[in-house]
C-alpha positions as CSV (number, residue, x, y, z in Angstrom):
1,M,-1.1,11.7,7.2
2,K,-2.0,8.8,9.4
3,K,-0.8,8.6,12.9
4,A,0.8,5.2,13.0
5,L,2.4,2.8,15.4
6,L,5.9,3.7,14.3
7,A,6.5,7.2,15.5
8,C,8.6,9.7,13.6
9,L,10.7,10.0,16.8
10,L,12.0,6.6,15.8
11,A,12.7,8.0,12.4
12,T,14.5,11.0,13.8
13,T,16.7,8.6,15.8
14,L,17.4,6.0,13.1
15,G,17.0,7.9,9.9
16,L,15.3,5.9,7.1
17,P,13.2,2.9,8.0
18,T,14.3,-0.7,8.3
19,F,11.7,-3.0,6.8
20,A,10.7,-6.5,7.9
21,D,8.1,-6.3,5.2
22,T,8.5,-6.5,1.5
23,V,9.5,-3.4,-0.5
24,S,8.5,-3.7,-4.2
25,T,8.6,-1.7,-7.4
26,D,6.1,-3.9,-9.2
27,K,3.2,-1.8,-10.3
28,S,1.4,-4.5,-12.4
29,D,-1.6,-4.7,-10.0
30,F,-2.1,-0.9,-9.9
31,A,-4.3,1.3,-12.1
32,E,-4.8,5.0,-12.4
33,I,-8.0,6.2,-10.7
34,S,-9.1,8.1,-13.8
35,T,-9.3,4.9,-15.9
36,V,-12.2,3.7,-13.7
37,I,-13.8,6.9,-12.3
38,D,-14.0,9.3,-15.1
39,D,-15.6,12.2,-13.2
40,A,-13.2,12.4,-10.2
41,A,-11.3,15.7,-9.7
42,Y,-7.7,15.9,-8.6
43,D,-5.5,18.1,-6.4
44,I,-2.4,16.0,-5.9
45,R,-0.8,18.0,-3.1
46,Y,2.5,16.2,-2.9
47,Y,3.2,17.0,-6.6
48,S,2.9,20.7,-5.7
49,A,4.4,22.9,-3.0
50,N,0.9,23.1,-1.4
51,N,1.7,20.7,1.4
52,F,3.2,20.7,4.8
53,T,6.8,20.4,3.5
54,G,6.4,23.4,1.3
55,K,8.0,21.6,-1.6
56,R,7.2,18.9,-4.2
57,V,7.7,15.5,-2.5
58,D,10.1,12.8,-3.8
59,G,8.5,10.3,-6.0
60,Y,5.7,12.5,-7.4
61,K,6.7,13.2,-11.0
62,A,3.2,13.8,-12.2
63,P,-0.1,14.9,-10.7
64,R,-1.6,11.4,-11.1
65,A,-3.3,9.0,-8.7
66,Y,-2.9,5.2,-8.6
67,M,-4.4,2.5,-6.4
68,T,-4.4,-1.3,-6.4
69,K,-7.0,-2.6,-8.8
70,E,-9.0,-4.2,-6.0
71,A,-9.2,-1.0,-4.0
72,L,-10.0,1.0,-7.0
73,A,-13.0,-1.2,-7.8
74,A,-14.3,-0.6,-4.3
75,L,-13.7,3.2,-4.7
76,S,-15.7,3.1,-7.9
77,K,-18.7,1.8,-5.8
78,A,-18.3,4.7,-3.4
79,A,-18.1,7.1,-6.3
80,E,-21.4,5.7,-7.7
81,D,-23.1,6.0,-4.4
82,L,-22.0,9.6,-3.9
83,R,-22.9,10.5,-7.5
84,S,-26.5,9.4,-6.8
85,Q,-26.4,12.0,-3.9
86,G,-25.1,14.8,-6.2
87,Y,-21.4,14.6,-5.4
88,R,-18.2,13.5,-7.0
89,L,-14.8,12.7,-5.6
90,L,-11.8,15.1,-5.2
91,I,-8.6,13.1,-4.7
92,W,-5.7,14.5,-2.7
93,D,-3.5,11.5,-2.5
94,S,-3.7,7.7,-3.0
95,Y,-0.7,5.4,-3.7
96,R,2.4,7.0,-2.1
97,P,5.9,5.8,-2.9
98,Q,8.1,4.8,0.1
99,K,10.7,7.5,-1.1
100,A,8.0,10.1,-0.4
101,V,7.5,8.8,3.1
102,D,11.3,8.9,3.6
103,N,11.2,12.5,2.3
104,F,8.6,13.3,5.1
105,V,10.9,11.8,7.7
106,T,13.9,13.8,6.5
107,W,11.8,17.0,6.6
108,M,10.6,16.2,10.1
109,D,14.2,15.7,11.2
110,D,15.2,19.2,10.0
111,L,13.8,21.5,12.6
112,K,15.3,24.5,10.8
113,D,12.9,23.9,7.8
114,P,9.4,25.1,8.8
115,G,7.8,24.0,5.5
116,N,4.3,25.4,5.2
117,K,3.2,26.3,8.7
118,S,-0.4,26.8,7.6
119,F,-0.8,23.0,7.9
120,Y,0.2,23.2,11.6
121,P,-0.8,26.7,12.7
122,D,-1.2,25.9,16.4
123,L,1.9,23.8,16.8
124,E,5.6,24.2,16.7
125,K,7.5,21.8,14.3
126,K,9.1,20.0,17.3
127,D,5.5,19.2,18.5
128,L,4.9,17.3,15.2
129,V,7.8,15.0,16.2
130,T,6.4,14.2,19.7
131,G,2.8,14.1,18.3
132,N,3.6,11.2,15.9
133,Y,2.1,13.0,12.9
134,V,4.4,11.3,10.4
135,A,5.5,7.7,10.5
136,T,8.3,5.7,8.8
137,K,5.6,3.5,7.2
138,S,2.3,4.5,5.7
139,S,-0.7,2.5,4.5
140,H,-0.7,4.7,1.4
141,T,2.5,2.9,0.3
142,R,0.7,-0.4,0.2
143,G,-1.5,1.0,-2.5
144,S,-5.1,0.7,-1.1
145,T,-5.4,3.9,0.8
146,V,-6.9,7.2,-0.4
147,D,-7.1,10.7,0.9
148,L,-10.2,12.4,-0.6
149,T,-13.2,14.6,-0.1
150,I,-16.5,15.3,-2.0
151,I,-17.4,18.2,-4.2
152,Q,-20.6,19.2,-6.0
153,M,-21.1,17.9,-9.5
154,D,-20.3,21.4,-10.8
155,G,-17.0,21.4,-8.9
156,T,-18.2,23.6,-6.0
157,T,-16.3,22.9,-2.8
158,V,-18.2,21.1,0.0
159,D,-17.4,22.5,3.5
160,M,-15.9,19.7,5.7
161,G,-14.9,22.0,8.6
162,G,-11.2,21.6,7.9
163,T,-8.7,21.0,5.2
164,F,-6.5,18.1,4.1
165,D,-3.4,17.4,6.2
166,L,-4.3,19.9,8.9
167,F,-2.3,18.7,11.9
168,S,-5.0,19.4,14.5
169,E,-7.8,17.8,16.5
170,R,-10.1,19.6,14.0
171,S,-9.2,16.9,11.5
172,H,-10.6,14.1,13.8
173,P,-13.8,12.7,12.3
174,D,-15.5,13.0,15.6
175,Y,-14.4,16.6,16.3
176,T,-17.5,18.4,17.7
177,N,-16.7,22.1,17.4
178,I,-17.9,22.4,13.8
179,T,-21.3,23.2,12.3
180,D,-24.0,20.6,11.9
181,A,-23.7,21.0,8.1
182,Q,-20.0,20.3,8.3
183,K,-20.6,17.2,10.4
184,K,-23.2,16.0,7.9
185,N,-20.8,16.5,5.0
186,R,-18.2,14.4,6.8
187,E,-20.8,11.7,7.4
188,I,-21.9,11.6,3.8
189,L,-18.3,10.8,2.7
190,R,-17.6,8.4,5.6
191,N,-20.8,6.5,5.1
192,A,-20.2,6.0,1.4
193,M,-16.7,4.9,1.9
194,V,-17.5,2.5,4.7
195,K,-20.4,1.0,2.7
196,A,-18.0,0.4,-0.2
197,G,-15.6,-1.5,2.0
198,F,-13.1,1.1,3.4
199,N,-12.0,1.6,6.9
200,P,-11.7,5.1,8.3
201,I,-9.2,6.2,11.0
202,D,-9.8,8.3,14.1
203,S,-7.3,11.1,13.3
204,E,-8.2,12.2,9.7
205,W,-11.7,12.6,8.2
206,W,-10.3,12.3,4.7
207,H,-8.3,9.0,5.0
208,F,-9.7,5.6,4.1
209,T,-8.1,2.2,3.6
210,Y,-9.7,-0.7,1.7
211,K,-10.4,-3.3,4.4
212,D,-9.5,-6.2,2.1
213,E,-6.3,-4.6,0.8
214,P,-4.3,-7.1,-1.2
215,Y,-0.8,-6.1,0.0
216,K,-1.0,-5.8,3.7
217,D,2.8,-6.5,4.1
218,T,4.2,-4.9,1.0
219,Y,5.3,-1.3,0.6
220,F,5.8,-0.1,-2.9
221,N,8.4,2.3,-4.2
222,F,7.7,3.1,-7.8
223,D,7.3,6.8,-8.9
224,V,4.0,8.5,-9.5
225,E,4.4,9.5,-13.2
């Protein structure tokens, strides 16, 4: 997840977040990714136990992926570009309910629950707190952010030199201690997403936010179902 300005140390101290922004359950401007991109694949990690908490996350009642309609239209352009290069999208996460973010904060606060340590193999859980790996707010909750990778058209995995939600410098897009082929694969994804209107971040090669996101100050809290 995105390192954000609000550290989870604040969350540990205060509990659940206090919002100056709008919190909404209105999903009328959202659409399921599959309704627009019919060849995308899905591995919705927070619907399963295959994530850093080791459990299904609150708010994920189905392995489905939603985005704002504006961001999804842009993602469709990226998918078309990548399709022309012989790739299709694999979606790990997109819209994320605020209750899921709250669940992350609660998990971070419980140092007795290790979750799935394979996502932070070189760190202790207490280091995740001081490292700001989880925040009380997430751009995912605004509906125009997506975590994804590319796969071959036949479903074959593309080697990106690291996996989703790996809490490590290896996840940084500019990490250098990977092969040239892995670097190239990251660039293929990044270039297509940037060309389609998405902004990357410097801590996660898989994370992109639509630069013209329609709800910059609204955090949504309806279930993924």
